[in-house]
C-alpha positions in Angstrom: 84.9 43.4 27.9 85.1 39.3 28.0 82.7 37.3 31.0 83.4 34.4 32.5 81.9 32.5 34.4 82.7 29.5 37.2 86.5 31.2 37.8 87.5 31.0 41.7 89.9 32.8 42.8 92.6 31.1 43.9 95.3 33.8 45.8 95.5 37.8 46.3 97.2 40.6 46.8 96.6 44.1 47.0 97.1 45.1 43.1 95.9 41.9 41.9 94.3 38.3 42.1 95.1 35.0 40.2 92.7 33.2 39.2 91.3 29.8 37.4 89.5 30.6 34.7 88.9 26.9 32.2 92.4 25.2 32.5 94.4 28.5 33.1 95.9 30.1 36.5 96.8 33.5 35.8 97.3 36.7 37.4 94.7 39.6 37.0 95.3 43.4 37.6 92.7 44.7 39.6 92.3 47.9 38.2 91.3 46.0 34.1 89.0 43.2 35.5 85.4 43.3 37.1 82.9 41.6 38.9 81.9 40.1 42.8 85.0 37.8 43.6 86.7 39.5 45.7 89.0 36.9 48.8 90.6 33.8 47.7 87.5 30.7 46.9 85.3 32.6 45.7 83.8 32.1 42.5 81.4 32.7 40.0 82.1 35.5 37.1 84.6 38.3 36.1 84.5 40.2 32.9 87.7 41.5 32.3 89.3 43.7 29.0 89.4 42.5 26.5 93.2 43.3 26.3 93.9 41.5 29.4 91.6 38.5 28.1 94.3 37.8 25.1 97.3 38.5 26.1 96.8 36.1 29.1 96.1 33.7 26.4 92.5 33.0 28.2 90.8 34.4 24.8 91.4 35.1 20.9 92.8 38.3 19.3 89.3 40.0 17.1 91.9 39.5 14.2 91.7 35.2 14.4 88.7 34.7 15.7 87.3 37.3 12.7 90.0 34.6 9.5 87.7 32.3 11.4 84.0 33.5 11.5 85.1 33.9 7.9 86.2 30.5 6.7 83.0 28.9 8.4 81.4 30.4 6.6 82.6 30.2 3.3 82.0 26.5 4.4 78.6 26.6 5.6 77.6 28.1 1.8 78.9 25.9 -1.2 75.6 28.2 -3.4 78.5 31.0 -3.6 78.0 32.2 -7.5 81.5 34.6 -8.8 79.4 37.9 -10.1 81.3 39.4 -12.9 81.4 43.5 -13.7 84.3 45.4 -15.8 83.2 48.2 -18.0 83.2 44.7 -20.7 78.9 43.9 -19.0 78.3 48.3 -18.2 76.2 48.1 -22.1 74.7 44.8 -21.2 
């Protein structure tokens, strides 16, 4: 589950809620969210299943986040060095 702060409920039905998260207005199925938000006008914190957040473009997929983090780490560590391995170095 991913947590979103300052979510505002815009509309509700028996099976879904239309919410304002950041600058996006999205319908979220009630079976895939958790929190105290229930009625139109409520605002606060909402927990959304990760696949729903990715599907609604509220979050990046985990693989994309990993790639971004790895490339950021490589730029942060300029002292990387190459360590050779192989049969020619086994006797050293």
